[in-house]
N, C-alpha and C positions, 0 to 999 in steps of 0.2 A: 926520346922514349919509345920504346915498343909496347905493344899490348899483345896478350894472347888472344886470339880468337878461335872459336869452334870452327870447323871446316866442314862445308856441305859434303855428305858422302862418306863421313869419318863416323866412328862410334859415339854415340851421345854418351857420357860419363854416368855412372850411378849416382843419382840425387837423393840422398835421404834426407826428409823433411817432416817435422810434425803437422801434424791435422787433429780435428776434431776425434778421429778414430785411432790415434796412436801414430807411429812412425811408418813413412812409406817411401819407396823408391819410385819416384816419378819417371824414371827412365823406360818403365815398362807398363803398359796397360793392363787393366784388371778387366774382368769379364769378357763380353763377346767382340769388343774390338781390337783389331790388331795393331791400330797406330795410336800414337799418344801425342797431345798436343799441350805443350807447357807453357803456359803464359806466366811470365814474370812482370809482376807490378811492383809501383814504387811503394805503395803501403796506405793505409787508411788516411793520412794527412792529405792525400792526392784526389781532387775532385774529378780530375779527368781519367785516373783510374777506376774509380766508383762508376763513371759513367760508361766505360769502355767495356768492364766487365759486365755490367747490366745489359748492354747491347750485345755481348758474346754469349749471354745467358738464352738469347732468343734463337740462336743457331745450334743449340744442343742436340735437338732431335736431328736436324739435318746432318751435321757432323757424326752422330752416332750410326746414322743410316748409310754413310759411306766408311764406316768402320774406324772412326777418330774419336778417341776419348779424350776429354780435356779435363786440366786441372790446372790452378793458379796457384800462385806462391809470392811471398815478400818477406822481408825481413823483419816484419812486425813482431813483437811478441804475440803471446797467446792472449793475452787481455786486449791488446789492440786489436788483433782480428776478432775477438768478441763482441767489441763495441763497433767495429766497422761492418759486422754483419748487419746490424740494423739498418743501414743504408743499402745493402745489397739484396737483389732479388734473383738468387742464381741457385741451379739445381747441381751445379758440378761442384766437386771438391776443393776448398781452400786450405791452403797450408801456409805455415807460420814459421819464422826461425832461420831463415837463409842467412846464411853466415856469409860475411864479408870474403871469407876464403872460398866458399861456393860461387859467390858472385864473380869472383876473379877466374875460378874454373870455368865458368859458363862464357869467359869472355866478355861480360856485360860492362858497362860503365856504373861506377859507385859515385854516389853524392854526398857529402856532407849537409847536414839540416843547416838552413839559414839562420835559425832560432830555435831555442827549445820548444817555441808555440808549434813549430812545424812538425818535428819528430824529434826522438831522444837517441838517434842510433844513425849510421851511415847507412843508405839504402840503394837499391840497385834501381838503375832507369830501367824504363821497360825493355822486355826480351820476350821473343816468341819463337819456340823451338816446335818442329813437327817430325817425329821420329817414326820411321817405318818400321815394318815387321821383322826387319833384320838387326833393328836397334841402332841403324845409322841416320844422320840427319837428313831429311830429305827439304827441309825449308828451316832458313835461318833468317831472323830479323831482331836485328839491335839497335837501339836508337840511345843517344845522349841526352834524351829530354823526352817530358809527356807529350809533345805536340806532334811528334812523328810516331804513327803506329800503322799496321795493315789496316785497311780498309775491310770490314768485315765480309761484305758481300762479294768483294773481289776476291779475298782469301779463300772463301769457302766454296766459291765457284770454281776456283782455281785447284782446289783439293779434289775437288769431284771430277775435274778433267783427269788430273795426274792419276787419280785412282781408277780410272777407267781402262781396262786392259787394253782396250782397242786403240787407245793412243800412244802406249808403248813410250811414255814421257819420262827421259831420264831425269837424274838430278843433275841441277843446273849448277853453273858456277865450280866445276872441279879441274879447271885449268889448272895445272902446277904453276906456280911462282918460281920460275928459274932463271 
């Protein structure tokens, strides 16, 4: 079985999802930032996702300082996201309703719930995408379980390094598979 994976250095697809302020395309930043970080999380049922999003919240000012906007999305319903908000202390936008088709288009691993008590829908395993000012993927990280995610101190310091024009750091992982 083969699976589709987004390639570093390729264009990030349009990703329209619903949020508290309506539908938004997460492939493009809003406001003063010119890069976009899209964090895909499993959903309200995942305590590790809640901890990760809350930790990420502490880095939002530093990411904005280097021109990176952050948004997070899951396959949860609007109601599930609203109930999850109580456990979250984040100032970045959260979105819901990521479809299985969108999960597959992003090359994410998709899991079925173990029971109705876990959740009521297939959900994406964690993914993180950083899209540069040209709309191309600068950083791609996907996992097939909640235990493997980018360590946030390393990620943010790495993005600061990449964003520094003095370093002239290219997009990595672009050697063709031939």
